[in-house]
N, C-alpha and C positions, 0 to 999 in steps of 0.2 A: 504493500500500500504506500509506504514511504518511498521517495525517490531522491536521487541526488539533486534534482531540481528544487523540490520543496517537500517538506514533511507536514502533512495536514494535522491540525489539532482538533481535539474533541470529536474525533470521528464517530465513536459509538454514540455519543450524545446527539450529534447531528443526524445520524441515520435513524435513531429512535424517534427524534422529534418529527422527522419527515415521513414517518410511516403512513399517516393519513393521505399522503400524496403519492402513494406507491403505485397507483393505477393510471397515472397521467403523466404530463410533461412537467419536469422540474427545471427551473432556471438556476444554473450555477453561474452567477454573475461575475465571479472572480475565480475561474476554473484553475488557474495556476498550473501545477503539474498533473492535475486530474485526480488527485487522491480522494477527495470527498465524492466526486462523481463515480469513480470506480467502485467505491464502497456501496453507494446507492444502487448502482446497476447490478452488482453482484447480489445484494441482499433482496432487491425487489425486481424480479424478472420482467414484470410488466411495465415498469417505469421507463420513461424516455428522458433524455437530458438535452437542454439547450445550453451548450457550453460557450461561455462568453469570457473574453479577456481583452484588455486594451494592449497588452504586451504581445507582439507577434512571436517572440521567442517562447513565451509561456504557452501560447495557443499551439505552436508547433509541437511542443513537448506533450501537450494534452492530446493532440491528434495521434501521436505515437503511442502514448500510454493507453488510450481508449480505442485503438484501432480494431480490436477483436470484438467490439460491440456493434460494429456495422452501422446500420441505419437507425439504431436506437439513440444515436448521438448526432445532434446538429451543432456545427461550430460557427462562431461569429466573432470577428475581430471588432470590438467596439467597447466603449466604456459602459459600465453596467446601467447607468441612468439612460443612456441612449437605447440600449437593448430593451429595457423595461418599457420605455415610451413606445417603441416599435411594437412590442408584444401586446400592448393594450389598444392599439389603433382599431383593430377589428373586433374589439370586445374581449372580455376575460377569457383566457385560454390556458392558464397555468394552474396546475394542482398544487404546486409548491415552489418555493424560491429560497435560495441560499446566497448570502453575501459573506465571504470571509475577507475581511478588510485589511488583512496583514500584508506586509511585504514578503515576497517569497525568499526562501533560502538562497536560491540562485541569484536573485537581484542583490541581496546583501553581500554575498561572497564574491561577486564579480566586480573587480576593481573598476573596470571600464564603465560600469553602470553608475558609479558614483554614489551609492547608498552607504558605503562603508566609511569608518573613521580612519582607515589606513592613510597615512600622510600623503602618499603619492597618488591616491585615487582622484580622478577629475571630479569637480563639483558639477555633476550632471543631474542625477536624481529623477530623470523622466521615466515614467512607467512605460510610455510608448517610445522605446529606445530609438533614437535617431530620427524622430518625426520632424519633417521639415517645418520650420517656422515656430516650433515649440520653444519655450523659454527654459534654459537650464538654470540650476541653482547659482552658478557662477555669474550668469547674466543678471539674475535677480539681485545678487549682492553688489554687483558693480554699477547697476543702473538705477535701482529704486532709491527714493528719497529716504532720509533718516527717519522721518515720521512713519513712512510705510514699513521700513524695516523694523521699527519699534513695534508697530502693530502686529507684524508677523511673529516676531519672537515672543511677544506678550500673549497674543491670542492663541496661537497654535503650539507654542512651546511652554507656555506658562512660566516664562523665564523672568525672575524678579529683577534682573539687571538689564532688561530689554533695551532701555534708552541708552545706557552707557555702552552696551554692546553695539548698538546701531551706530553710535557716534564713532566708536573705535573702527568699525568697518569702513565708514566714510573717510576717516583719516588715512587708513591703510591703502585704500584704493586710489587715493590721490598720488601716492608714491608708485604703486604698481597694482595692476588688477589682481584680484583673487582668482586663482585658477584650480587649485587642488585642495583637498581636505586639510592638509597641513597648514595652509595659509589661514583658514578659518580657525583652526585649533590654536594657532599662534595668537590671533586676535583675542580669542577667549582667554588665553593664559594672561595676556596683558591686562584685560579687564578684571579677572578674578585674582590676580596677583600670585598665581600658581598654576600648574598644569590642571586643566579641567578634569573632573572625575568622569567616569563612563556615563553615569546618569545625566550629568550636565551636558555632555556632548550629545547624548541621545535626544535630549529636549530640543536643543538648537537645530540639530540635523533633521529631526522630525518636523519642526516648524517649517523649515525650508522645503522639505519633501511635500508637505501638505499644500503649501502655496504653489509650488511648481506644477503640481498635478491637479489643482483645483479639487482636492479630495472632499472637503467639507461641502462645497457647493454641489458636487456630484451626489453625495449622500443625501443632502436635503432634497434634491430633485427626485432621486430614485425611490425613496421610501413611499411617497404617495403613488408614484407611477407603478411600482411593483404591486402595491395594494390593489390598484385598479385592474391590473393584469391578472390577478388571482381569481379563480372560479370560487363560487360560494363554498365555504368550508376549507379553502386553500390555506396552507401553512407557510409562514414566513419566518425564516431563521437568519439571524445576523450574529456573526462572530466579530467582535471589535477588539482593539488592542490598546486604546488609550481613552482617557476620560471624556474627551470632547466627542468622539464618535459614540461612545456608550451613552452619554447623556442625550445626544440627539435621538438615538434609537429608543431609549427608555421613554423619553417625553412623547415621541410619536406614538408608540405602542399604547402608552397610558391614555393619551387623548382619544385614540381610536376606540378604546374600550369603554369610554364614557357615553352615557345616554344623552347627556346635555353638555354642550360646551359654550353656552351663552355666558356673558358677563354676569357676575353675581347680582348686580343692581337691576338687571332686566326683570321686570315683574312676571312676564310670560315667556315661556320657552319659544324661541323663533328659529332654532337650529334644527338639526336632523331629527332630534327627539328619540333616537335609539342608537345603541352602540353599533359600530361598524364591525366589531368582532370582539375577541377576548384575548387577554394576555395569558399565555400558558406557563410562563416562568415568573412566578411571584417574586422569586429572588434570582439574581443573576447566577448562571451556571459557570463554574470555573473548572479548569483541569485538575485532576487528582494529583496528589503528591508524586505518585508513581510516574504519571505522564510527564510532569515537570522535570523529574530526575532523568528521565529518558530523553526528553527534548526541552532543554532550558528555555528555548525561545517561546514555548507555550505559556510561560509563567503569567504573562499579562492578559491572556485571552479571556474574554467574557462573552457568554452566549445568552441571547434573549430570543423568545419565540412568541409569535402572535398567530392567531387563527381567525380568518375572515368569517363573518356570520354566514350561516347556511341559508 
C-alpha cells in the first residue's frame, strides 16, 4: 500500500469511513501515489475512483500504481476544487469524496521541488511542478511587499515574528535575490538570533507553500463544491495537517449540520430550515501511536467526516 512516492495515512480509518460509498464513484481529490485509492478499490469491489491531482508526477505514479484496476479508475490532472466544480455541473454524481491535504513524501524528499529545508534546494514549492506562469516561493519572497509578506507569515505560518521576518527578507533581497532554502534559513537565523528550530522552519516554509499554491482558497472553494457533487447520503472525508485547514473543514462541516444558520437576532428563520447533513466525527480522528512510530510524518494528521442528508 505504501510506496516510495508517498505513504498514505489513516488508511483503515479512511476506508471504514467511506464504506457507505462502496457502490458508487468516489472522488480522490488528492490521489498522490494512489495509496488510499488502492485500499478502497481492493476493499470495495464495486466502487469506482475519480483520481485527481494537480501534480503531473503524482498522477503518473497513480496511473502506474492503479493500472491493474482498469476502467474502475478515471484520472484527471486538475486541482481538487476544479474537479469538484466539474463533477457537480451535471448534478450530484459522487457517492463519496476524499481530500488528503498533505504534501507527498516524494515532493518533500525531492530537492528540485523545493519543499525541503535542505540549504541547496531551490525555493520553488509549486504543486504543479514547472507550470508555466506559476509563481515560485523565490519569486514571492523577492517581489511581494513587506506588508504582504507579513500577512503570509502571520496568517499561514502563525509566525509571531512575521513583521520582523518580512523586513529582514526585504533587506536581504536588496543585496541579492533569495534563491535557495539556505538563503531563507539565513534570514530567519538573523531575525531569531540563532539557527531556527525545525518547527520554526516548518511554519515559515508552510506559509510560503500555502500562498504559492493558493491552498486555502482552493479548500474554501472545494468544500461546498464537493458537497454539491455528492449524491444524497454521500460521505465526505478530509484529512488535514495543520490548524488552518482543520479549522476550515471543522467550521464547514459544523455549519452544514445545523438546521438554522440565521443570525441570532433574526426573529424568524429565513434560511434553509434543515441540516444539509450530519457530522460523523464528533471528535477529530488522529493516527494511532503505532502508525506515528511507523510513519512520523503522520503525526499531525487529523480526519473529519461528514455525510450528506439522504
